N, C-alpha and C positions, 0 to 999 in steps of 0.2 A: 669767481672760481669756487669759493667755499660753498656757495649756494648750489652750484652744479654737483659738487661732490656729495652734499647732503641729499639732494634729490635722487642721485644715482643710487646711493646706499639705501635710501628708503624704498626705491623701486625694486632693488634686489631683494630686500627683506620681504616685501610684499609677494614677489613672485615665488620665493622659496617657500613661504608659508602656504601660498595657494597650491603649489605643486604637492606639498605634503598632504593637504586636505583632499586633493583630487586623486592621489595614489591610493585607491581604496579597493583593489581587487587583486587576487593572485590566481593565475591560471595553471592548472595541472593536467597533464595528459599522459596516457600510458605509452610506452615505447614498444619493445619487443618482448616484454615480460621476461627479460633476462636477469632481473634482479631477484631479491628475496620475495617469494610469494608464500605467505602463511596460509595453510589449508586446515580446515577442521570439518568434521562430519558428524551428523546425528542421524539416527534412524529409530522410528517408533515401532518398526516391524522387523522381525528376524527374516522376513521374506524380501527385504530391500537392502541392498548393499551399495552405499554411496562412496565414491572416490573422486578426487580432484587432481587435475594435472594441467600442464601447459601443452596445447596441441600445436605442433609445428606444421601440420598438414591442412588444418581448417581454420579459416578466419576471414576477416573482411578488411584488409587481406590478412593471411596467416602471419604470426601465430595468434592464438586466442586462448582463453581459459576454458577448460572443459570440465563440467560437472557431469559425472557418469553415474547412472542409477541402474543396477541390475536387479530385475524382479525374478525371483525363483517361483513365485506363486502370486495370485491376485491378492491385493491388499488395498484398503481404502485409507490406511494410515500414511503418514508423511515421512520423508527423509530430506535432509538438507546437506548442501556443501557450501561452506563459507570460504571465500578468498579475501585476503587482505594484501594489497600490493605495498610493500614497505617503501617503494620509490615515490608513492603518491602521499606526500606528507605535508603537514602545515603545523607550525608552532605558534599558537596564539600569544604566548608570553613574549616571543621575540618579534613577531610580525604584526600583532594587533588583534584585539578581540573580534571574533566573527559575528557579523550581524545576520548573515544568511548564506546559504550554499545553493548554487545552481549546478545540476549534474545531469549527465546523459551517458548512455552506452548502447551498443548494438547487441542484439540477442537472437540466437537461432536455436530451435529445438529440432532434433532429428531422431529417427528410429532406423538404425542400420544405414544412416546416411540419406534417408528419404523421408518425406512427410509421413506422419503416423496415419494408419488407416482407420478412419472413423473415430479418431480420438482427438479431443480438443482441450486446450489448456487456457487457464486464466492468463491475461496479460498483466503481469505484476511487476512493479518497480521496487527493487529491494537493494537500496544503497546501504553499504555497511561503513560504519565509523568505528575504529578501534582507538581507545584512549586508556592509558594506564592499565593495559592488559584486559580491558573489558570491551566486548563487542556490542554495538548498538546497530539497529537496522530500521529502515523505513518499511512500510508495508502498504503501498498504495496500489489499488487495483484499478486499471484503466477500463477493463471489460472482462466479462466472464465467458469462457468457452468460445473465444474468438480467434485462437491461434492453433492451427493444426500442424504447425512445424514446416520445415523445409525452406523458410524465407527469413532473411535477416530483417529484424524489426528495430527501429530506432526509438528508444524510450527515453523520456526526459522529464524532469521536474525542476521548478524554480522556486526560489524564496523559501528553501527548507530552513527551519530554525531548530533549536535544540529539542524542543518538545515534540518534533516530528519523528524523533528517534527513540526507540524503546530497547531495553536490554534483550539480547538474544537469550532465550531460555527462561525469560520471565524475570520478575523482580522490579522494584521501584528504582527510579533514577533516570536521568538523561545525561548526555555528554555535557561537559563544561566547555563552552565556547570561548572562555577566557583563561583556560587552565593549561593542562599538559599537552604535549604534541599529539596530533591526530593523524591517523593513517586511514586510507580509503580503500574500499573493496566492494564486493557484491556477494549476495547470497542466492543460491539456486534452491528451489523447492520442488520436489516431485510428490504428487499426491493424486493418484488415479486408481479407480477400482475397475481394472480391466484384466480379464483372464487371458491365459494363453501366451504370456510373454516368455515363459521358460527362462532361459538365461540371456535373452535378448536385451541389450542395453538401451536405455534412453539417455541422450546426451543434451545438455544445455551448454551452448557456447556463448562466450561474452568477449566483446572486443570494443575498441575505440572509446575508452573511458575519457570523458572530458569533465573536469571539475573546476568550477569557478568559486573561489572563496571570497566573499565580500566582507571586507573589514568594516568595523564600526566607523563611520565618518568622523573626522575631527570636528569639534564645535565650529559652527559657522562664524563665530566671532574671533576664532583664533588667528586668521590672517590679519585682521585689524589690530589685534592685540600685539602680534609680532611686529607689525609695522610701527605701532605706537611705541613699543619698547625700544626698537631700533632707533626711532627718532629721538627719544629721550636720551639715549646713550650718546648719539651724535651731538645733540645740543649741549650735553654736559662736557663733551670733548671740546666743542667750540668755545665754551665759556672758559675752560681751563687754558686753552691756547691763547685767548685774548688776554687773560690775566698774566700769563707768562710773557707775552709780547710787551705788555705795559710795564712790567717790573723794572727794566733797565732805565726807562725814562723817569720813573718815580725816584730812582736812586740818584 
């Protein structure tokens, strides 16, 4: 009977340690963007006015995040809208150090709700991380001048590490994947040298954020360590039990 108890306890310790080692990812996805959405804008030209909002009419399906750029004259300079969804969060200190991040979202560019005439955009993946009030962004270009808008595109990248993110606005430093809580979002950039827009807006819509945070795996030897530790504890208990059982006879 005692052997069965020890074997069962050892097996339980091994399974517990193995499950801890296998639990190495956290999945985040957007809902209806009904929570807190932080928005910030920049513009290098007085001819471009960027704004950000949640669109209840357009999405895949609606709602979506809408980055709006109004051109009052032609400009080759850039403007940006940055969204950070406070509901998409991960705390490395509580949940484990991040080893890498897999992310995807859907994006559509429109001009008065239709594809842009003879205007093409770069297909760029710009995932945002906000940590301790600082925004970081990826800047990965899939292809140049390959998107003329009007179609939802699915963009994704895998195995993103801290060095893949740079500070928005410049400056040294990367996010700390074992530090403070992290929030996720996206940045839209508009940079075209096209005349005749007047006050016509260009819109970049974003939807269906999927974020997989991969935690640093526990050491491979940890399940064996936990099993051995549990076994030593049980053997100590067994020895103590035998000694206690033998005491009355000795008296």
